[in-house]
C-alpha positions as a printed Julia matrix, in Angstrom:
341×3 Matrix{Float64}:
  -84.33  209.04  -69.0
  -84.0   206.07  -71.36
  -83.83  202.47  -70.16
  -80.48  200.75  -69.76
  -81.23  198.28  -72.57
  -82.03  201.05  -75.03
  -78.9   202.91  -73.99
  -76.86  199.81  -74.84
  -78.49  199.6   -78.27
  -77.87  203.3   -78.86
  -74.18  202.79  -78.08
  -74.01  199.77  -80.39
  -75.53  201.8   -83.23
  -73.07  204.67  -82.72
  -70.1   202.3   -82.58
  -71.08  200.45  -85.75
  -71.62  203.77  -87.54
  -68.04  204.61  -86.53
  -66.88  201.32  -88.15
  -66.11  199.46  -84.91
  -66.71  195.73  -84.57
  -69.24  195.1   -81.8
  -70.27  191.95  -79.93
  -73.66  191.98  -78.21
  -74.04  189.62  -75.24
  -77.41  188.64  -73.72
  -78.03  186.72  -70.5
  -80.4   183.87  -71.43
  -80.32  181.63  -68.38
  -79.19  181.82  -64.76
  -78.86  179.43  -61.85
  -78.29  180.27  -58.22
  -77.68  183.85  -57.15
  -76.66  185.21  -60.54
  -76.11  188.98  -60.34
  -77.97  189.92  -63.54
  -81.33  188.57  -64.76
  -82.14  186.94  -68.12
  -82.39  189.61  -70.78
  -79.56  191.76  -69.4
  -77.37  193.18  -72.18
  -73.67  193.87  -72.6
  -72.06  195.36  -75.72
  -68.29  195.1   -76.16
  -66.44  197.16  -78.76
  -63.37  195.8   -80.56
  -61.09  198.0   -78.41
  -62.65  196.75  -75.15
  -65.02  199.63  -74.44
  -68.28  198.31  -72.94
  -71.88  199.36  -72.44
  -74.23  197.53  -70.07
  -73.37  194.52  -67.91
  -74.07  190.82  -67.45
  -72.33  190.1   -64.16
  -71.22  193.31  -62.54
  -67.55  193.06  -63.49
  -65.58  189.83  -63.64
  -67.3   188.12  -66.57
  -67.09  191.42  -68.45
  -63.34  191.48  -67.83
  -62.95  188.02  -69.34
  -65.02  188.91  -72.41
  -63.07  192.15  -72.89
  -59.76  190.25  -72.69
  -60.93  187.72  -75.27
  -62.18  190.36  -77.68
  -59.02  192.45  -77.36
  -56.99  189.29  -77.98
  -58.79  188.87  -81.31
  -60.79  185.74  -80.43
  -63.98  187.27  -81.79
  -62.63  188.75  -85.01
  -63.96  185.89  -87.11
  -67.24  185.37  -85.23
  -69.9   185.33  -87.96
  -72.92  183.83  -86.22
  -74.27  183.87  -82.66
  -72.94  181.29  -80.21
  -73.34  180.38  -76.56
  -70.97  180.64  -73.62
  -71.42  179.74  -69.94
  -69.66  181.05  -66.86
  -69.55  179.62  -63.35
  -70.77  176.09  -64.0
  -69.29  174.79  -60.75
  -68.87  176.43  -57.37
  -65.11  176.72  -57.98
  -65.59  178.32  -61.39
  -68.19  180.71  -60.0
  -65.67  181.77  -57.38
  -63.04  182.49  -60.04
  -65.35  184.92  -61.78
  -66.6   186.59  -58.65
  -70.11  185.19  -59.05
  -72.14  184.43  -55.93
  -71.53  180.92  -54.62
  -73.13  178.49  -57.05
  -74.17  181.22  -59.51
  -74.14  180.38  -63.21
  -74.71  182.49  -66.31
  -75.45  181.24  -69.81
  -74.98  183.88  -72.48
  -75.65  184.34  -76.18
  -72.94  186.33  -77.92
  -73.51  187.73  -81.38
  -71.52  189.87  -83.8
  -73.52  192.96  -84.74
  -73.34  193.51  -88.47
  -76.61  194.92  -89.78
  -77.93  197.8   -87.63
  -81.31  198.24  -89.3
  -83.07  196.33  -86.52
  -81.49  198.6   -83.91
  -82.71  201.74  -85.65
  -86.2   200.24  -85.93
  -86.32  199.28  -82.23
  -85.18  202.74  -81.15
  -87.8   204.32  -83.42
  -90.65  202.12  -82.22
  -89.82  202.29  -78.54
  -89.6   206.08  -78.71
  -93.27  205.9   -79.75
  -94.02  203.84  -76.6
  -94.3   200.58  -78.55
  -93.22  197.24  -77.08
  -91.13  195.26  -79.55
  -90.13  191.59  -79.58
  -86.77  190.81  -81.2
  -86.17  187.23  -82.32
  -82.63  186.08  -83.09
  -81.82  182.84  -84.89
  -78.62  181.27  -83.57
  -78.28  179.27  -86.79
  -77.69  182.2   -89.1
  -77.94  185.4   -87.03
  -81.19  186.47  -88.7
  -83.12  189.08  -86.69
  -86.87  189.65  -86.97
  -89.03  192.18  -85.12
  -92.67  191.94  -84.13
  -95.2   193.62  -81.88
  -95.25  192.34  -78.3
  -97.63  192.38  -75.36
  -96.8   193.37  -71.79
  -97.51  189.8   -70.68
  -94.79  188.41  -72.98
  -91.4   187.4   -71.58
  -87.92  186.46  -72.76
  -87.93  183.04  -74.43
  -85.02  180.82  -75.48
  -85.18  177.26  -76.83
  -81.54  176.8   -77.78
  -82.18  177.77  -81.41
  -84.04  181.09  -81.23
  -83.87  183.86  -78.65
  -86.72  186.34  -78.2
  -86.17  189.44  -76.08
  -88.38  192.45  -75.39
  -87.61  196.13  -75.78
  -89.79  199.04  -74.74
  -92.18  199.87  -71.9
  -93.39  196.5   -70.66
  -94.75  198.17  -67.52
  -97.04  201.2   -67.28
  -97.41  203.88  -64.6
 -100.26  206.39  -64.39
  -99.55  209.39  -62.17
 -102.4   211.59  -61.0
 -100.81  214.99  -60.61
  -98.06  216.79  -62.52
  -96.2   218.44  -59.65
  -92.54  218.21  -58.64
  -92.95  214.85  -56.93
  -94.68  213.32  -59.94
  -91.88  214.48  -62.21
  -89.25  212.9   -59.94
  -91.19  209.62  -59.84
  -91.63  209.7   -63.62
  -87.92  210.11  -64.25
  -87.02  207.14  -62.06
  -89.79  204.95  -63.44
  -88.68  205.56  -67.02
  -85.23  204.16  -66.24
  -87.02  200.97  -65.13
  -88.78  200.54  -68.5
  -92.13  201.98  -67.39
  -94.26  203.87  -69.83
  -95.3   206.93  -67.83
  -98.69  208.61  -68.21
  -99.65  211.77  -66.33
 -103.17  213.08  -65.71
 -103.72  216.5   -64.15
 -106.73  218.63  -65.09
 -105.18  221.6   -63.26
 -103.55  223.62  -66.02
 -101.34  225.55  -63.6
  -99.56  222.27  -62.78
  -99.79  220.47  -66.1
  -98.31  223.46  -67.95
  -94.98  222.89  -66.17
  -94.73  219.24  -67.25
  -91.65  219.21  -69.46
  -90.34  215.67  -69.56
  -89.33  213.69  -72.62
  -91.32  210.53  -73.35
  -93.96  211.26  -70.68
  -97.51  211.26  -72.06
 -100.06  213.69  -70.69
 -103.53  212.12  -70.71
 -106.37  214.61  -70.92
 -109.54  214.28  -68.85
 -110.66  213.83  -65.26
 -108.8   211.19  -63.21
 -111.62  208.66  -62.96
 -112.32  208.83  -66.7
 -108.63  208.44  -67.5
 -108.25  205.37  -65.29
 -111.23  203.74  -66.98
 -109.94  204.69  -70.44
 -106.47  203.11  -70.03
 -107.96  199.85  -68.7
 -105.33  199.07  -66.02
 -104.01  195.51  -66.25
 -101.6   193.41  -64.18
  -98.67  195.41  -65.61
 -100.1   198.81  -64.63
  -99.54  200.93  -61.5
 -101.67  203.94  -60.54
 -100.54  206.56  -58.01
 -102.51  209.58  -56.81
 -100.12  212.42  -55.9
 -102.13  215.66  -56.07
 -102.9   215.76  -52.32
 -106.35  216.97  -53.4
 -109.04  214.46  -52.34
 -111.36  215.66  -55.08
 -108.87  214.47  -57.7
 -107.07  211.63  -55.94
 -110.23  209.88  -54.75
 -111.71  209.97  -58.24
 -108.76  207.98  -59.57
 -108.69  205.59  -56.61
 -112.38  204.75  -57.0
 -111.66  203.17  -60.36
 -108.09  201.97  -59.81
 -108.84  199.95  -56.66
 -111.42  197.89  -58.54
 -109.15  197.36  -61.55
 -106.46  194.78  -62.33
 -103.64  197.25  -61.53
 -100.86  195.5   -59.61
 -100.16  198.61  -57.52
 -102.4   201.48  -56.37
 -100.98  204.15  -54.09
 -101.88  207.57  -52.72
  -99.97  210.41  -51.09
 -100.97  211.4   -47.57
 -100.36  210.73  -43.89
 -101.68  207.67  -42.06
 -104.45  209.8   -40.57
 -105.42  211.1   -44.0
 -105.4   207.57  -45.41
 -107.65  206.3   -42.63
 -110.07  209.15  -43.28
 -109.9   208.47  -47.01
 -110.78  204.8   -46.57
 -113.8   205.67  -44.4
 -114.92  208.19  -47.02
 -114.49  205.76  -49.91
 -116.34  203.03  -48.07
 -119.24  205.08  -46.72
 -119.91  207.39  -49.65
 -118.77  205.33  -52.62
 -119.27  201.75  -51.48
 -115.73  200.44  -51.92
 -115.31  197.02  -50.32
 -112.8   196.15  -47.61
 -111.01  193.95  -50.13
 -110.59  196.84  -52.57
 -109.48  199.27  -49.86
 -106.91  196.76  -48.58
 -105.12  197.09  -51.93
 -104.37  200.77  -51.31
 -100.74  201.58  -50.53
 -100.96  204.62  -48.3
  -98.97  206.4   -47.19
  -97.44  205.62  -50.56
  -93.87  204.31  -50.65
  -91.53  202.48  -48.31
  -90.78  204.01  -44.92
  -87.36  205.58  -45.54
  -87.76  208.75  -43.5
  -87.85  210.6   -46.83
  -88.27  214.39  -46.78
  -87.41  215.84  -50.2
  -89.32  215.12  -53.44
  -86.39  213.06  -54.73
  -86.24  210.97  -51.54
  -89.99  210.42  -51.54
  -89.82  209.43  -55.2
  -87.17  206.83  -54.36
  -89.41  205.36  -51.65
  -92.38  205.21  -54.03
  -90.49  203.61  -56.91
  -88.81  201.14  -54.53
  -92.2   199.98  -53.25
  -93.53  199.62  -56.8
  -90.56  197.43  -57.69
  -91.04  195.36  -54.53
  -94.74  194.74  -55.27
  -94.08  194.12  -58.97
  -91.39  191.51  -58.35
  -93.4   189.82  -55.62
  -96.42  189.59  -57.9
  -94.31  188.11  -60.71
  -92.89  185.44  -58.4
  -96.27  184.48  -56.96
  -97.9   184.28  -60.4
  -95.05  182.23  -61.84
  -94.33  184.84  -64.51
  -90.78  184.0   -65.45
  -88.42  183.48  -68.34
  -89.6   180.77  -70.73
  -86.7   178.37  -71.26
  -86.57  174.85  -72.55
  -84.24  172.16  -71.25
  -80.83  172.73  -72.79
  -77.95  170.31  -72.96
  -75.03  171.99  -71.23
  -72.73  169.96  -73.44
  -73.83  172.01  -76.43
  -72.5   175.2   -74.84
  -68.95  176.41  -74.71
  -68.03  176.47  -71.0
  -65.54  179.1   -69.98
  -63.8   178.56  -66.69
  -60.38  180.14  -66.93
  -59.04  182.35  -64.19
  -58.82  186.04  -64.88
  -55.3   187.17  -64.54
């Protein structure tokens, strides 16, 4: 499953190849309880067809109406627009009380950069796209997982590709369900399973099988603060090997399948026989996933991915990892505050 951002770019490419005019809109700044984060994309075709979202509905409706009315026909260079600057204006557009969105809107003319991004991200590369608001020039460069969206009022840099990474130990049905959901959240998914009878059934696009024993694989990928590791084989001989290395790494999330009793036994085993510290063992999420009363592989996968997202977002907030924005003069932006009829 491709990410939502890449799906938007794929739609833009197809529309331009069919000779449609297309406007690409990017959220660059939010205040209050804005419904979509910086970096969210919306593409609007000249006939009003859309892909993606920036607000969940009402702002999209206003943009569609303006494009269908011909207001964007002569747009040659990127420009800025803001919605919901005051509480009253936010209410008109259905934004949460006090929510504000600042957007960059750009006419898509050349599609070479889109083709290049789709090509590079399909090879699991992370790409930074820099847009100049002065002339619409687009440049692409390699990016790191620690990079973030940046906007200084003149240039906008956004990221495309797998900024986050997930290593799954085990290639069974549950792992495949987790992998599918994680891919839609922009995770690069790696799978390690030395058991050929399981690995042979792994048939998922854009999932990388990593050869070797679990502990060697964890060491080889060098887990960082943007990496999660989950042991899902239910075989202690394999799961514990991965956990031994993962719990002492920089991985932001380490989880393991198993009941509370099994997890307690596992922690005693890892401490007594392998010398893992209490601090390292405290990082283990087990039983893995949020307590949702899940029964089926799909339900369990939802609980696992939900907990990963929870831990990821909490870690980002506590570390101060956020969008890099400079102080912008709101007077330089076009403020839209008309009611939607």
